[in-house]
C-alpha positions in Angstrom: -32.3 -18.4 43.0 -32.9 -19.8 46.2 -34.0 -23.7 45.8 -36.0 -23.3 49.2 -38.9 -21.8 46.5 -42.3 -21.3 48.6 -45.9 -20.1 47.8 -46.8 -16.6 49.5 -51.0 -17.9 48.7 -51.1 -14.8 47.7 -52.4 -14.5 44.3 -51.2 -12.3 41.9 -54.5 -10.3 42.4 -54.2 -9.0 39.2 -58.4 -9.0 37.7 -59.9 -12.4 36.6 -57.3 -13.1 33.6 -53.9 -14.7 34.6 -51.2 -12.2 34.1 -48.3 -14.8 31.2 -44.6 -14.1 32.3 -42.1 -15.8 29.6 -39.6 -16.8 32.2 -35.9 -17.5 29.9 -33.3 -19.6 31.3 -31.3 -22.1 29.6 -30.9 -23.9 33.8 -33.6 -26.8 33.1 -33.6 -27.2 36.6 -34.0 -23.5 37.6 -36.5 -22.7 34.9 -38.6 -25.5 36.3 -38.0 -23.8 39.8 -39.2 -20.9 39.3 -42.0 -22.0 36.0 -43.4 -24.3 39.5 -43.9 -21.9 42.0 -44.7 -19.1 40.0 -48.0 -21.4 38.2 -48.0 -21.8 42.0 -48.8 -18.3 42.9 -51.0 -17.9 39.9 -49.3 -16.5 37.0 -49.3 -18.4 33.4 -46.3 -19.2 32.7 -44.3 -19.8 29.4 -41.0 -21.3 28.9 -38.1 -20.6 26.3 -34.0 -21.6 26.7 -32.7 -19.7 24.3 -32.9 -16.0 23.4 -33.9 -17.1 19.9 -36.3 -19.7 21.2 -37.7 -16.8 23.3 -38.3 -14.6 21.0 -40.3 -17.3 18.7 -41.9 -17.3 21.4 -43.2 -13.4 21.8 -44.0 -13.3 17.9 -46.4 -16.4 18.8 -47.7 -14.3 21.7 -46.8 -11.4 24.0 -46.7 -12.1 27.0 -47.2 -10.2 29.8 -44.1 -9.4 31.4 -40.5 -11.3 30.9 -38.1 -13.0 33.2 -34.6 -13.0 31.4 -31.6 -14.7 32.1 -27.9 -12.5 30.8 -25.9 -15.9 30.3 -27.8 -17.7 26.8 -26.6 -20.3 24.9 -26.6 -18.1 21.2 -28.8 -15.2 21.1 -27.8 -13.5 24.8 -30.1 -12.1 27.1 -29.0 -8.6 26.5 -29.5 -9.1 22.6 -32.8 -10.3 23.4 -33.2 -7.9 25.5 -31.8 -5.1 22.5 -34.2 -6.5 19.7 -37.4 -6.4 21.7 -37.2 -2.5 22.3 -36.6 -2.0 18.9 -39.9 -3.3 17.5 -43.2 -1.0 18.5 -45.4 -4.4 19.7 -42.5 -5.4 22.7 -40.8 -1.5 22.9 -43.1 -1.1 26.3 -42.7 -5.2 27.4 -41.6 -5.8 30.8 -37.9 -6.7 30.8 -36.7 -8.1 34.5 -33.1 -9.5 34.2 -32.6 -12.0 36.5 -28.8 -13.1 36.6 -25.6 -14.5 37.9 -23.8 -10.8 37.1 -23.9 -9.1 40.0 -21.7 -6.3 39.2 -22.5 -2.9 39.2 -21.1 -2.6 35.4 -23.1 -5.2 34.5 -26.3 -3.9 36.4 -25.6 -0.5 34.4 -25.2 -2.1 31.0 -28.4 -4.5 31.8 -30.8 -1.2 32.6 -29.0 0.9 29.6 -29.8 -1.8 26.9 -33.8 -1.5 28.1 -34.1 -4.7 31.1 -36.8 -2.7 33.5 -35.6 -4.0 36.3 -32.3 -6.4 37.0 -31.7 -8.7 40.1 -29.1 -11.0 40.5 -29.6 -14.8 41.5 -30.4 -16.2 43.7 -33.1 -14.6 44.7 -36.4 -15.9 46.7 -40.2 -16.2 45.0 -41.2 -13.3 47.7 -38.9 -11.5 45.9 -39.2 -12.1 42.9 -43.2 -12.0 42.9 -42.9 -8.5 44.4 -40.6 -7.6 41.8 -42.4 -8.7 38.6 -46.4 -7.7 41.2 -44.6 -3.4 40.7 -43.5 -4.3 37.1 -47.2 -5.5 36.4 -48.3 -2.1 37.3 -46.3 0.4 36.1 -46.9 -1.5 32.5 -49.3 -0.4 30.1 -52.0 -3.0 30.7 -52.5 -5.8 26.8 -55.9 -4.5 24.8 -59.0 -5.0 26.1 -60.6 -4.6 23.4 -60.2 -6.9 20.4 -61.5 -6.3 16.9 -60.4 -8.4 13.9 -62.2 -7.9 10.6 -65.8 -7.9 11.6 -65.4 -9.7 15.4 -64.6 -7.8 18.6 -64.3 -8.9 21.7 -64.2 -6.8 24.9 -61.7 -8.5 27.1 -64.0 -6.7 30.5 -67.0 -7.7 29.7 -66.3 -10.9 28.7 -69.0 -10.0 25.2 -67.9 -10.9 21.7 -70.4 -9.5 18.6 -69.7 -10.7 14.8 -71.4 -8.1 13.1 -73.0 -6.5 16.0 -74.4 -9.9 16.3 -74.0 -11.3 19.8 -71.8 -14.3 20.1 -73.1 -16.7 22.5 -69.6 -18.8 22.7 -69.0 -20.9 25.5 -66.0 -21.1 28.0 -63.6 -22.8 25.8 -64.6 -21.5 22.5 -64.4 -17.7 23.9 -60.8 -18.6 25.3 -60.1 -19.7 21.8 -61.2 -16.7 20.0 -59.6 -14.9 22.3 -56.2 -16.2 21.6 -56.7 -16.4 17.8 -57.7 -12.0 18.1 -55.0 -11.7 19.5 -52.7 -13.8 17.5 -54.4 -13.2 13.4 -53.5 -14.7 10.6 -51.1 -16.9 12.1 -51.2 -20.7 12.1 -51.6 -22.9 15.1 -51.0 -26.6 15.1 -53.5 -28.5 17.5 -50.9 -29.0 19.6 -49.9 -25.1 19.9 -53.5 -24.5 21.0 -53.9 -27.6 23.6 -50.6 -25.5 25.3 -51.8 -22.3 25.0 -55.4 -22.6 25.2 -56.6 -25.4 27.7 -55.2 -25.1 31.2 -52.5 -27.8 32.3 -52.4 -30.9 33.4 -55.1 -31.6 32.4 -55.6 -34.2 29.9 -56.8 -33.4 26.4 -57.3 -36.0 23.1 -55.8 -34.2 20.2 -59.2 -34.2 18.2 -61.2 -32.4 20.9 -59.6 -28.6 19.4 -61.0 -29.5 15.8 -64.8 -30.2 17.8 -64.1 -27.0 20.0 -63.0 -25.3 16.4 -66.5 -26.8 14.9 -68.7 -25.0 17.7 -66.5 -22.3 17.5 -66.9 -21.9 13.1 -70.6 -23.1 14.4 -71.2 -19.4 16.3 -69.5 -17.7 14.8 -70.4 -18.0 11.1 -73.8 -16.9 10.3 -76.7 -16.5 7.2 -73.9 -15.2 4.6 -71.0 -14.4 6.5 -67.2 -16.5 5.2 -66.1 -18.8 7.5 -63.6 -16.5 9.3 -61.4 -19.7 11.1 -59.2 -21.5 8.1 -58.0 -24.7 8.4 -54.4 -25.2 6.9 -54.0 -28.8 5.9 -51.9 -30.9 7.9 -51.1 -27.6 10.2 -54.4 -26.6 12.3 -56.1 -23.3 12.2 -56.4 -19.5 11.9 -58.4 -16.3 11.9 -58.2 -14.8 8.2 -60.5 -12.5 7.1 -63.0 -14.8 4.4 -63.4 -11.8 2.5 -60.5 -11.9 -0.3 
């Protein structure tokens, strides 16, 4: 990756929701460079520094696309790619392998294990963005209507309901609920929620998360409806079915 990466000013051009890109790279300087430039271009960016961490990040939240280094400590990029292709939930996840291995045999091997594209370092941000756009255009979109228990959210119409009752959600409560609906029954700490729901670079106190969870509960839980947001003591919160 060239150190002269600059903002193209084009943006993602992919709707109102920012595509979420997970960058897996063990070179800290390169990882931060890619992250910085992609965020300037309008992508939401997550990072992982080794193969096992990458799999954990995907389990927490499925990205729209993964940029994956081959040479990683522990579990290699090839192994990560192979494992993701073995799982139904990530079989169609777009994977762009970004590596210093320039041999034709390496290229073929990377594509054979399931990578959708293979790019050799160094590469300009313009070329990388073009590859990302091409993969996102071909990828099936993330589910647009989310459902869990008796809660439904239409992410295109930006509307949520519980038992057919419209939910008047504020912007932050909407983002929290969407995140929970994409990751039901998983427990997330306040730090997790701050990292995944709030904008980067905005300072927010941990107890602010509790305030918005309380507001979300008041909106979600009508008369006779169980509390669908579960508090896990000393751990965090989860969206869970209140029915036995």
